[in-house]
N, C-alpha and C positions, 0 to 999 in steps of 0.2 A: 222485488218488484219487477214485474214483467214489462221486458223493454217493447216500446211500440215498433210497428212493422216500418220498414223501410218506407219512407215517403216519396211521392213521386216530385219531380224537379220543382215544383212552384205551386203556392197556393192559390185559391181561386181569388178574385177581387175582393177586398177588404168591404168593411160594411160601410165604408165611405165612399166606395165605388173605385179606390184608386188600387194601381197593382204595380210592382216593380218587376214584374217578369211574366212571360207568357201564360196562360192559363193551362194546364194538363188535367184532361177530366181522370178520374177515378171511379171504380164503382162503387156505389153506395150500399152499404150492409146492414146501416143501423135500423132497428126495427120500430114499429109501432109498439107504445107501451101496452102492457097487458093488464096493467092496474092490479096485479098481484102482490102481495106484501112479500118483502124480502127477508131473509135470513140475515145472521150476524155476520160481522165483518172479520178479516182475517190481516194478517202480516202487521201487526204492531210495530215492527222495527222501523218502519218508513217514516214514523214520527219523529224519530232522531234525523232521517233525513231532512225531513220538512224544517227542522229546526238549524242543521247544519246549512241548508241552502239559504233560508232567510235572513240568519244572522250574519251571512256574508256583506250586508248592506250597512250604510250608517245608520244608526239608530237615531229615531226622532220620536219623542216622548208623546203621545197624544193627553189632550186633555180628559179630565174626569168628569162623570156626570153624564146625565140624559136628558134630551129633550122630553121624552115621552114617559109615563110610568111603566117601563120595561122591567121585567123581574130581573133580579140581580143575583138571586141564588141560584146554584146548581140543579138541575133536575135530577129526579130520583133515576138511578141506574141499576141494572142488574150487575153481577160480578163480572160478565164480558163488556161491560160499558155502553150494553144498549138501553136505551130509554124505554121504561117501562109504557107499555100503549103507543109507542111511536112507529112509524113506518119508514123502514129502511130504504134509502134513495142513493143515487151518487150525484156529486157536486164536482164541478170543475171550473176552476178559476183560469182564466187565460186573456192574453193581451200581449202587444208588444210593450216593451219597458216604460217608453216614453208616452204611449198612448193610453187610452182608457181601458178599465179593466173590465172582463164579462164574467159572467156568472151562468152558468149551465146546470140546470137540475135534470137527472134522468133518473127513470125508473132503474135502470142499470146501466152498465157502460157501453152496452150495445144497442140502446134505445134511442129513438129518437127525443130529444128533450122536452119536457113539458113547461120548461120555463127557461126564456134567456132574458137575461137582465145586465143593462150597460150601467156602470157607475161613473159619474163625474170625478174620478181621481185615476191619477197614473198607475198603472201596473207596479212600477217599480216603488211607489210612496206607499202602494197597499201592502207590498210585500216587507216592506220596511217596519210598517206598524205590527204585522204579524211577528217580526223577531222581537217585539218588545213582550210577548206573551198573549193573554186572554185579549181577544177582539170581539167588539160587540158592534153589528151594524144594525142600525135601526132605520125603517123604511115606512113612512106615514103616508096616507092619502086621505081625501075628506070624504065622508061619507054623505053621498047625494040622495036627499029623499026620493023614494018612489024608483029608483033606480036598481035594478037587480042583476049585479056584476060579481062572478066568482071574484074571491079577494085576488088571487093570481093572476087574474086577466086585468087588472087595473093598469094603464098606460104610464102612468108618471108618478112618482113618489119623492117626497120630501126625505134627503138621506143625510144620515149621520153616523160618524164612526167613534167610538168611545165620546159621544156627547159632542163632539166637534162638528158643525153644519158642513157637508162637503158639495152641496147644491142638490143637485136632481138625479133620480134613476131612472132608466126608461126600459119599460119591457118591449121586446120586439120578437116578432115570428123568427125563428131560426132560419138564417139565409145560407146560401152556399159555403160563404168562408167559415160560418160557426160549425156547419153539418161536416166540413172537410177537416177541421181541426179534430173534432170528435172522433170522426173516421179513423185518424192517425192515432188517436190515443184508445181505441176499442179495446185493445188487449191489456190495458193497464187499468188495474183496479185500485190501485192507490199509491200516489208517488209524486214528485215535484222536480221542475228541471226546466231545462229549453229544449225546443224543438232543433234541429239541425242547423247549421250556421248559414247554409244556403238560403233558408225559410226567413233570414233576418231582412229587417227593413234599412234602409240607408239613412233614414231619418228617424225612425221611431225605435231603432235596436232590434235586440234580439226579440223573438216571440217566446214567452215564460207559460207554464202552466202549473196548476197544481190539482191534484185530483185526491178526494178523499170519500168514505162512506159520511153522508149524513142523515140524522134521525128527524124525520118530520113530525110536529108535534101540531095538530089543530086543535086551539082553544076555542075557537067560535067561527062562525061565516065572517068575523071581522078581526080576527088574530090567527097568526099562523107564524110557526117558529121552527127553523134548520139549525140543528147544533150538529158541529164537527166535533166529536169525542174522540179523546185519545185513548185506545184499546190498551194501552201499555199500562194504564194507571186507573184509578177511579176518581180523578180529580177534578172531573167535571170538564165541560166544552173548551176547546181551542178556540173555537170560532162560533159565535151565535148570530144569526140573521133573522131579525124579527119584522115581518109583515104586520101593521097595525093599520085598520081604517077608522078613523077618530070624527 
């Protein structure tokens, strides 16, 4: 796993507008998505790092079942773990441990995100659930007659984790805080950990992250799925994020 470059002394203001230290500007090198399809992933050993990081938290067993008719079977994959017909993207989960977790989807680790989503669940709790094994996140929104909005451009989603209602998820345009975090991690292709201690928040704790390759599968204009697959085995997705418009 490639280590992120040394960060500047502080992060820009958080999404809620608060800041624990003065802002120090840094050059933005994230690039606009080129919409090209990506190749396969590398570094399968990092998934052992994921497990070792997440399993340091107390385990909270999630409920079973799903609110929506989401597929439960693993998708068909090639020998390298890549899903047939899928587009390879980069997914980053990040947030202060006691604050809400955000999910950023990028074409690659050096591009401006095509989607930033905030879930109504604490980062530490989400990581605890990751430590239990397979995790399914279902995001639902209502289909509005006559309205033509791309699925991933929907603003508000009802959110479920392994069948447990967690409230709502909200899409937002990438702000300065999001871009700064992704800038710090631009050299990381896959990995998990925390950013340096001086970036921690006095109230919300350390700023944690997880980054991996996600396979994007478009089912229809009303359904898309992002699968985080373990390239070490062919046992199916470690994390699945379902977007469904019903």
